[in-house]
N, C-alpha and C positions, 0 to 999 in steps of 0.2 A: 502494497499500502502506499509506505513512504518513497518507494522507487520511484509510483505510478504517482507520487504527487510532486513529486520534486521533476520527474520531466515536462508534467504539466505547468510546469510554474517557470523552468527553461525557456520552453516554447512560447509562453506567453511574453516570456522579458524579449525574448528575440522579435518575436511580431513587433512588441512596443519599441526597442532600438530600431529596428527599422522602419518599424511610422515614423519616428524621429525624423531617424534620417532623410524619409523622401517629403517631410514637411519640412525639414531643412533645407533642401534640395529643388522642391518646388518656388519656395520663397526665392531664393535665390535667382532660381530662372526667373518670375516671377519681379522681381527689383530692378530686370537688365530693361523691363519694356516701361518706356515712356510715354503718359498719357498725352496726346498734343490736343487735347479738346477738355484739359481740366481747367477750373475757373468760372468766373463769371463775367470774361469781359473775353472780345479776342483779341485784344490787342496784349496780353499777356505774352502768348510765347508767339504770337505772328505781327506780321509788319508790312506796309507797303514796301513795295522794292522801291518806291518814289522817295526822292529827297526832297528836301527845302532849297533854299539860295545858300543858306548854313552848312548843307550838306547832313542835314537830322534829316532821319526817315520820317515820310509821313504817317498820321494814324493811317488804320485799316478804313476805307471807306464802309461809311453808314449805313450801306444796303447788307453787310454783314452782320450776321449778329451768334451768338454761340448762349444758348438757354437749356438746361438740363444735358448737356454732353449734346447735346448737338448742335453741328455747325452751319450755317444756311447762307445761301445768298439768295435773296429776293430779288427778280427779274421787275415783278412788278411796282418795287418802290423806283427802281430807277426812274429820274425825270419829275418827281414828284417831288414841290416844296414843303420845307420843315424849318420853320426858326430862319427862313430866309435864304436858307442853302438848299442846292439840290443834293439828295441822295444819292451818292453812287456805290456803285461794287468796286470794280479794279482786280487786276493781279493780287494775293496774298502770300507770304511767305512766310517761315519759321524765321524766327531768330537768329535760331543756332543755325551750322553747316555742319552738313553726314557725305559722307564716302562712302561708306563700306556700311550698307543696314537692312534692314526687314523690316516693310512696312505693313502694317493691316488694317482696316479700315473695312467704314461700309458705307454705301452711295446710293441715293437717290435720284436718278437727274428724271427732270420733268419732261412734257410729251416735246419734239423739235428744239430739245434745247442742247449745247454742247458745251466741254469742260474739259477738264484732265490736269494728271497730278505728273508733275517738269522733276527733274530730279538730277542732280551733278550737274548745275547750272551755271551759266555767267552772263548775265545780261538780256536772266531771262528766257535764255534759250539754253536745251540739253534736252534729257531723251526725257519722251513723254508717255504716260500710262494715258492711252488715249479714254475718255469717257461721252458719248453721247448716243442721243438716241437712234439706233441703226433702222429703226425701220423709216423714221419718220424726217428725219435731217437730210438736207442738201447732198450735202458730202458723206456717201458713206461707202468709198472706194476700199480695196481691201484691208488699205494696214492704216484705213484711218478708223477702227468701229470699235466700242468699245473690248476695253482688256488688250489691244493690241499697242506695239511701238511705235509709237504716232511715224509716219513715214518712212519706219526702217522694218521692218518686223512682223507677218502676218502669224495668223495661229497655224499650228502646227497639230493640232488636233480637235475639231467642229466645239468651239465653244458652247454653254451653260451660260446664257444672257437671258436676265429676266426684264420685260416690257417696262418702257418708262411707266414713273409715278412707282414703282413697286421695290424693293432695296434688295439690289446686289453687293455681295462681299471680293473684294479687292485684297490683292498683294504683290509687293514687289520686292525683289531680293537684288540685292546691289553691291557683289561681291568679289574685288580682283576687276577680275575681264566680264565675269559670270555674269550676264542679266537673265532675270526669272520674272515672268510676267501672269498675276495666275489668277482668275476668275471664277467666282464660287465652287473653290474647291479644289478646280481642275488647273494642273499647270496651259497655259494657250502654249507654252513659247519658251525655248532657251536659247540663248546667244554668247557667242563668245565676240567679246569683243576684240578687233584685230586683226580677227581669223579672214580667211577667204571667204567665206560665208557675210561675214561683215563687211569688208571691203567692197565685195557687189553692189548690196544693199547701200551703204553710203553713196558713192559713187551716181547711184542712181537718182540721189535724194537731191533737196531743193537748200538742204544745207551743202553739199561737196558745192554742188552750183552759183554756192555764195561764197565760197570759198571759209567756210569758217571749218579749218582745217583741225582745230582744235575744240571741237566738238563732242561734248561728253564725258571731256578729262577734269573738268573741275568740281574743289572739295566748294560744297554749295548746299542754300538752303530746300527744303523742299517747298515747291511753287504749286499752288493752285490755281489754276488759268480762271479769269471771267473770261468770256469771247464775247462779250458786249450783250448775247442774247439767252443767258444764263441763271437757271432755274435751278438749285440742286443744292441738296442735301449730306452730310456725312455725321457719322456718328463711330464710335468703338475703334477711334484713327491712335492705333499705338505703334510706337518705333523702338527700335533697339541695334546699336551700333556693332557690327559684326568684325574680326579678325579675319585677315585670308587666310582661307586652308590652304 
């Protein structure tokens, strides 16, 4: 009986230690993620890319709002008057720069709208995770659809994309030369920067034609695009920095 009790105690202790270790490992893992939609103001972690005459960044346009963990660009507010000023949206970007990272987020693009998340940017130009109403927007060419690497890479497998007005889940992994886009839990593509595939895609893009030869090589902010006709929401947006494997 004593041996049986000792065995039960040993198993219970082992399970407890294992559970503590797993909880600690999970806590460490969770601590790596930064919530980009934390707080009560868009201006806490985001800014406009524009600067004033003194070189200070302008505040985020007032058509952007952050409430209950949801970031919203409300197109209906643009051009309306409030306190004698026009409400504007405009592009926004994180106050922190990133290069190797994993970004996960949920987005809800409205009917006939267009946006995108850019990264490794300089002067608002860089890689772009395209977000668009595929079914209704005027530009829905192959590399310009939701989840694609805008202008450069199209899907390797059929995408699972929900209609405008529904929540989709996105994910970006940029680690060294490896770029991955995910949409609703499915990988859209993997592209190796500098590979022969990359060179062929880049040389056929508008960036090459504009002589932007350092395209996608910059440490820069996460940049959300206002396409001037954009009505979009984001939630559950978390980022963690990665080390090149």
